[in-house]
VMD Tcl script that draws the C-alpha trace (Angstrom):
set ca {
  {72.15 137.19 12.81}
  {71.79 134.45 15.43}
  {69.58 135.45 18.37}
  {69.29 133.44 21.58}
  {67.38 136.00 23.71}
  {64.02 137.68 23.18}
  {61.46 139.58 25.24}
  {57.83 139.22 24.20}
  {54.45 140.42 25.44}
  {51.54 137.97 25.34}
  {47.87 138.53 26.07}
  {45.04 136.05 26.16}
  {41.91 136.88 24.19}
  {39.16 138.81 25.91}
  {35.89 136.99 26.58}
  {32.77 137.95 24.66}
  {30.00 139.96 26.34}
  {26.78 138.42 27.52}
  {23.61 139.42 25.67}
  {20.48 141.20 26.92}
  {17.53 139.71 25.04}
  {13.93 138.59 25.61}
  {11.78 136.03 23.87}
  {9.68 137.63 21.16}
  {7.28 135.04 19.78}
  {3.69 135.07 18.69}
  {1.30 134.21 21.47}
  {4.11 134.66 24.03}
  {3.43 138.23 25.21}
  {5.76 138.10 28.21}
  {8.70 136.00 27.04}
  {11.44 135.68 29.61}
  {15.11 136.64 29.21}
  {17.03 134.52 26.68}
  {20.36 136.33 26.27}
  {23.22 133.91 25.64}
  {26.66 133.94 27.27}
  {29.75 135.35 25.58}
  {32.42 132.89 24.44}
  {35.73 132.56 26.23}
  {38.74 134.15 24.55}
  {41.68 132.22 23.12}
  {44.74 131.31 25.17}
  {48.35 131.88 24.09}
  {50.79 128.96 24.05}
  {54.39 128.36 23.01}
  {55.30 125.20 21.08}
  {58.81 123.83 20.48}
  {59.45 123.48 16.73}
  {62.53 121.47 15.63}
  {62.65 123.36 12.31}
  {63.44 126.71 13.97}
  {67.07 127.64 14.55}
  {66.94 130.69 16.81}
  {64.76 133.52 18.17}
  {65.42 136.03 15.39}
  {61.76 136.26 14.35}
  {60.88 137.92 17.65}
  {62.96 140.94 16.68}
  {60.27 141.89 14.22}
  {57.16 140.78 16.14}
  {57.19 140.83 19.94}
  {53.52 141.47 20.87}
  {51.02 138.64 20.57}
  {47.31 138.72 21.37}
  {44.94 135.80 21.03}
  {41.51 136.29 19.36}
  {38.61 137.26 21.58}
  {35.42 135.28 22.05}
  {32.29 136.42 20.25}
  {29.33 137.98 22.05}
  {26.27 136.04 23.11}
  {23.05 136.42 21.13}
  {19.32 136.15 21.68}
  {17.42 132.85 21.73}
  {19.99 131.50 24.19}
  {22.82 131.40 21.63}
  {26.23 131.40 23.27}
  {29.22 133.13 21.70}
  {32.00 131.19 19.97}
  {35.21 130.54 21.86}
  {38.29 132.38 20.52}
  {40.89 130.24 18.76}
  {44.07 129.61 20.77}
  {47.20 131.34 19.49}
  {50.19 128.99 19.09}
  {53.64 130.59 18.79}
  {56.51 128.39 17.65}
  {59.93 128.62 19.27}
  {63.13 126.58 18.77}
  {63.68 123.40 20.73}
  {65.71 124.26 23.81}
  {63.88 127.51 24.62}
  {63.46 128.38 28.28}
  {60.43 130.54 29.14}
  {60.93 132.97 32.02}
  {58.45 135.36 33.62}
  {60.27 138.64 33.16}
  {58.86 140.54 36.12}
  {59.02 137.65 38.60}
  {62.34 136.29 37.33}
  {61.09 132.70 37.59}
  {61.30 129.81 35.13}
  {57.89 128.88 33.71}
  {58.86 126.07 31.32}
  {61.84 124.45 29.61}
  {60.86 123.37 26.07}
  {63.72 120.93 25.55}
  {61.87 118.42 23.34}
  {60.14 118.73 19.95}
  {56.43 119.33 20.45}
  {56.78 120.50 24.06}
  {54.27 123.25 24.79}
  {53.22 125.62 27.56}
  {50.29 127.99 28.02}
  {51.71 131.42 28.76}
  {48.57 133.59 28.85}
  {45.14 132.39 29.95}
  {42.00 133.43 28.10}
  {39.42 135.80 29.51}
  {36.09 134.26 30.49}
  {32.97 135.13 28.57}
  {30.26 137.19 30.29}
  {26.91 135.77 31.32}
  {23.74 136.73 29.45}
  {20.72 138.31 31.12}
  {18.91 135.02 31.63}
  {21.53 134.20 34.28}
  {20.30 137.19 36.32}
  {16.64 136.24 36.34}
  {15.16 135.60 39.80}
  {11.70 135.05 41.20}
  {11.47 138.76 42.02}
  {13.28 140.02 38.92}
  {11.84 138.26 35.93}
  {12.96 140.70 33.24}
  {16.59 141.63 34.06}
  {18.38 144.03 31.73}
  {21.76 143.06 33.19}
  {24.50 141.17 31.37}
  {28.16 140.60 32.21}
  {30.98 142.07 30.17}
  {33.65 139.57 29.07}
  {36.85 139.48 31.11}
  {40.23 140.58 29.79}
  {42.76 137.87 29.00}
  {45.88 137.38 31.08}
  {48.83 139.64 30.21}
  {52.48 138.74 30.67}
  {55.95 139.85 29.67}
  {58.14 136.83 28.91}
  {61.86 136.43 28.50}
  {62.87 133.66 26.10}
  {66.34 132.16 26.42}
  {67.58 129.62 23.89}
  {70.01 126.91 24.86}
  {71.00 124.85 21.82}
  {70.11 121.17 21.97}
  {72.88 119.08 20.39}
  {74.35 115.61 20.70}
  {77.85 117.06 21.04}
  {79.42 120.50 21.33}
  {82.89 121.79 20.52}
  {84.61 123.91 23.15}
  {87.97 125.47 23.63}
  {89.88 128.73 23.44}
  {89.41 131.10 20.47}
  {91.25 129.95 17.33}
  {91.51 126.36 18.58}
  {90.19 125.10 15.24}
  {86.59 124.38 16.24}
  {84.97 125.87 13.13}
  {87.42 124.12 10.80}
  {86.70 120.82 12.50}
  {82.93 121.33 12.24}
  {83.27 121.99 8.50}
  {85.26 118.77 8.16}
  {82.91 116.43 10.02}
  {79.49 117.94 9.24}
  {77.41 119.77 6.67}
  {77.81 123.12 8.46}
  {79.71 125.97 6.80}
  {80.88 128.25 9.60}
  {83.25 131.12 8.86}
  {86.91 130.08 9.08}
  {89.84 132.50 9.27}
  {93.32 132.70 10.78}
  {92.42 134.98 13.70}
  {90.61 134.61 17.04}
  {86.87 135.12 17.50}
  {85.98 134.20 13.91}
  {82.87 132.50 15.32}
  {80.65 135.01 17.12}
  {77.38 133.01 17.07}
  {76.70 129.32 17.81}
  {76.51 127.07 14.72}
  {74.84 123.67 14.40}
  {76.01 120.97 12.00}
  {74.79 117.46 11.17}
  {77.23 114.54 11.06}
  {76.16 111.60 8.90}
  {76.99 108.06 9.97}
  {76.16 104.52 8.90}
  {73.30 104.26 11.40}
  {71.93 107.79 11.48}
  {72.85 111.40 12.18}
  {74.23 113.43 15.06}
  {74.10 117.18 15.68}
  {77.26 119.01 16.71}
  {77.35 122.61 17.95}
  {80.23 125.04 17.48}
  {80.17 127.55 20.34}
  {82.27 130.75 20.23}
  {85.63 130.42 21.96}
  {85.85 130.76 25.73}
  {88.25 132.94 27.70}
  {89.60 132.58 31.21}
  {86.92 134.13 33.42}
  {84.07 133.00 31.14}
  {82.12 131.77 34.19}
  {82.10 135.37 35.43}
  {80.85 136.72 32.11}
  {84.19 137.57 30.48}
  {83.80 137.57 26.70}
  {80.04 136.89 26.93}
  {80.98 133.71 28.77}
  {77.59 133.23 30.43}
  {75.80 133.20 27.06}
  {78.29 130.82 25.44}
  {78.52 128.43 28.38}
  {74.72 128.22 28.52}
  {74.65 126.59 25.08}
  {76.94 123.81 26.30}
  {74.41 122.79 28.97}
  {72.24 121.05 26.35}
  {75.02 118.95 24.81}
  {75.23 115.29 25.77}
  {78.95 115.15 24.98}
  {81.70 117.80 24.91}
  {84.54 117.72 22.38}
  {87.31 119.63 24.16}
  {89.67 121.00 21.53}
  {93.15 122.27 22.47}
  {95.65 123.48 19.87}
  {98.68 121.20 19.73}
  {102.17 122.56 20.48}
  {105.57 121.10 21.38}
  {105.12 121.79 25.11}
  {102.76 119.25 26.76}
  {102.59 121.36 29.94}
  {101.15 124.28 27.98}
  {98.48 122.04 26.41}
  {97.48 120.67 29.81}
  {97.36 124.19 31.30}
  {94.93 125.38 28.60}
  {92.79 122.25 29.01}
  {92.60 122.71 32.79}
  {91.73 126.40 32.42}
  {88.65 125.60 30.34}
  {87.64 122.76 32.66}
  {87.87 125.12 35.62}
  {85.49 127.56 33.90}
  {83.03 124.70 33.30}
  {83.08 123.80 36.99}
  {82.61 127.42 38.09}
  {79.67 127.90 35.70}
  {77.75 124.93 37.12}
  {74.78 123.39 35.33}
  {76.47 119.97 35.41}
  {79.09 120.96 32.80}
  {82.03 119.75 34.91}
  {80.53 116.24 34.97}
  {79.58 116.14 31.29}
  {81.43 113.41 29.32}
  {84.31 114.76 27.23}
  {86.53 113.73 24.37}
  {89.85 115.53 24.78}
  {91.27 116.20 21.30}
  {94.45 117.87 20.10}
  {93.79 120.07 17.06}
  {96.13 121.36 14.31}
  {98.36 118.34 14.83}
  {99.84 118.91 11.36}
  {101.86 121.79 12.89}
  {103.79 119.28 15.02}
  {106.60 117.08 13.71}
  {105.42 113.63 12.68}
  {107.72 111.89 15.17}
  {106.33 113.97 18.09}
  {102.62 113.53 17.38}
  {101.99 110.19 19.08}
  {104.18 110.93 22.14}
  {102.57 114.39 22.54}
  {99.08 112.93 22.42}
  {99.97 110.38 25.09}
  {101.80 112.87 27.34}
  {98.81 115.27 27.30}
  {96.29 112.56 28.02}
  {94.36 113.28 24.81}
  {92.27 110.53 23.24}
  {93.30 111.47 19.73}
  {94.81 114.21 17.59}
  {93.27 115.66 14.44}
  {94.07 118.04 11.61}
  {91.28 119.76 9.73}
  {93.78 120.81 7.08}
  {95.04 117.32 6.18}
  {92.13 115.21 7.46}
  {94.29 113.28 9.91}
  {92.20 111.70 12.68}
  {88.88 113.06 11.32}
  {87.32 109.70 10.48}
  {88.38 108.29 13.82}
  {86.79 111.23 15.66}
  {83.52 110.82 13.74}
  {83.44 107.11 14.56}
  {84.14 107.89 18.22}
  {81.17 110.30 18.28}
  {78.76 107.65 17.04}
  {80.24 105.19 19.54}
  {79.92 107.46 22.59}
  {76.78 109.55 22.10}
  {74.14 106.75 21.90}
  {75.35 105.45 25.27}
  {74.56 108.74 27.06}
  {71.15 109.36 28.67}
  {69.23 112.14 26.97}
  {67.55 113.77 29.96}
  {70.61 114.04 32.17}
  {72.37 116.10 29.53}
  {69.48 118.20 28.28}
  {68.11 119.25 31.67}
  {70.51 121.00 34.10}
  {71.14 119.20 37.36}
  {69.32 121.85 39.39}
  {66.13 121.48 37.31}
  {65.48 117.69 37.22}
  {61.74 118.11 37.67}
  {61.47 119.55 34.13}
  {62.92 116.49 32.41}
  {59.86 114.44 31.53}
  {57.32 117.12 30.60}
  {56.07 117.76 27.09}
  {52.98 119.75 28.12}
  {53.31 122.31 30.89}
  {50.19 123.49 32.68}
  {50.96 126.49 34.88}
  {48.65 127.32 37.75}
  {45.58 129.18 36.47}
  {45.44 132.90 37.25}
  {43.59 133.95 40.38}
  {39.88 134.47 39.82}
  {39.00 138.11 39.35}
  {37.52 139.74 42.46}
  {34.88 141.71 40.58}
  {32.66 141.72 37.49}
  {31.78 144.44 35.04}
  {28.05 144.43 34.34}
  {26.10 146.38 31.74}
  {22.78 147.26 33.34}
  {20.28 149.06 31.05}
  {23.19 150.63 29.19}
  {25.10 151.74 32.30}
  {28.30 150.01 33.44}
  {28.39 148.73 36.98}
  {31.30 147.30 38.98}
  {30.10 144.36 41.09}
  {32.07 142.43 43.69}
  {31.51 141.62 47.34}
  {34.76 143.06 48.66}
  {34.83 146.18 46.53}
  {31.15 146.94 47.14}
  {31.66 146.56 50.89}
  {34.50 149.08 50.72}
  {32.38 151.49 48.69}
  {29.32 151.16 50.96}
  {31.14 152.71 53.91}
  {32.60 155.52 51.81}
  {31.71 159.15 52.43}
  {32.24 161.22 49.28}
  {33.78 164.09 51.27}
  {36.28 161.76 52.95}
  {39.43 162.26 50.87}
  {41.29 159.45 52.64}
  {38.47 157.02 51.92}
  {38.26 158.06 48.28}
  {42.04 157.61 47.96}
  {41.79 154.14 49.50}
  {39.02 153.13 47.10}
  {40.93 154.55 44.14}
  {44.03 152.56 45.09}
  {41.97 149.38 45.41}
  {40.39 149.92 41.99}
  {43.85 150.45 40.50}
  {45.20 147.30 42.15}
  {42.34 145.22 40.77}
  {42.72 146.63 37.25}
  {39.17 148.01 37.17}
  {40.11 150.96 34.97}
  {41.47 148.72 32.19}
  {38.41 146.49 32.43}
  {36.06 149.47 32.14}
  {37.94 150.81 29.13}
  {37.77 147.38 27.49}
  {34.02 147.39 28.14}
  {33.70 150.66 26.23}
  {33.68 153.24 29.03}
  {34.49 156.77 27.88}
  {35.65 159.74 29.98}
  {32.64 161.27 31.72}
  {30.49 158.12 31.57}
  {28.49 157.24 34.66}
  {29.83 154.19 36.53}
  {27.86 152.49 39.28}
  {29.60 150.98 42.30}
  {27.41 149.82 45.14}
  {25.13 152.70 46.16}
  {27.44 155.28 44.59}
  {27.68 156.74 41.11}
  {30.98 158.02 39.70}
  {32.07 159.89 36.59}
  {34.68 157.82 34.77}
  {37.99 159.70 34.53}
  {40.72 157.30 33.34}
  {44.31 157.99 34.30}
  {45.62 156.53 31.03}
  {44.37 156.28 27.48}
  {43.24 152.85 26.28}
  {45.48 150.92 23.90}
  {44.06 150.26 20.43}
  {42.35 146.87 20.17}
}
mol new
graphics top color blue
foreach p $ca { graphics top sphere $p radius 0.5 }
foreach p [lrange $ca 0 end-1] q [lrange $ca 1 end] { graphics top cylinder $p $q radius 0.2 }
display resetview
């Protein structure tokens, strides 16, 4: 089943912990600290792959976590950086931040990529905490958690041309005639329920043509899943507007204008997209009326998928028109021109964490200028103050960081001059 929407959860790899270690060598009785830093975790990125057709694979795997960095070691050995996790998506995938409802990237070209979850930084080893007054520190930093995000993926097919029209206008039959695609064909409306891509061979190369499910009046308002179907037309460089031929030219023009009105109401530049207006099923009209009907309706040509009439001429017209059209203007919607030329997207890095988790002689300590200042003025019998500190810890994500560092319920946690018993509000997720 074709899938053009998916929701996925991504998490960057956690950084490795710093090491507490001291030089232990012969004739060096008081070796200084030599604990190495933990390695950074791996980032998560999405890469546009031209070999993928849709987003079906995300139905079976929707949570992705990059590898973590390894811990630092003695003798100043730093941990290894986690490998980045690359997730392939079809060309034409838009990446949205689900909670913010904002567009992060538009992967409209093969090889386009975007980092969607930053890696956690590795923690510093104990040699970073050595000072003139503290020459043997037993403090090391715990690696940071990677960035977490819920993403919404929306696929808009990228094609040289797309067929559009009312249901049962003959779009699937035409695609079978001119390309290698084998869409379902039957004598009833809504035979096509998912978009289909086909390849048309020509003397100088190939073109891709998309068959989009039939549109209804009101499609721009969502009638008949109109929003989803119209979205796939936004990527096409050329539209092949198919209207079923009949003896009444006024009826043909009315149906053509109805579809064009829906394109204009939808936006995205569809109303200005180049079109080839084609009469389909022309074999159902008397031979003597075919040429006059085509002229009266303003159609460029008439075709019959049943007899093959006009098929070769339409294919030749495709190869004549499509190479003349600019790629970017058709692939990128008019309201998103700044996304046209990018193959590598680099979102703004996440804000630096306002605190650190330190392991000091086996005890976890939360360190940070702002949070320690808040805790220093706290009276343990002041319920309002305790509530304020608890809310601040929750906002900063301290509980999750402590759980990732190995804190268990009842463990002693140091914060400024205070000591607390760790009582998590939620159970940690399995690593």
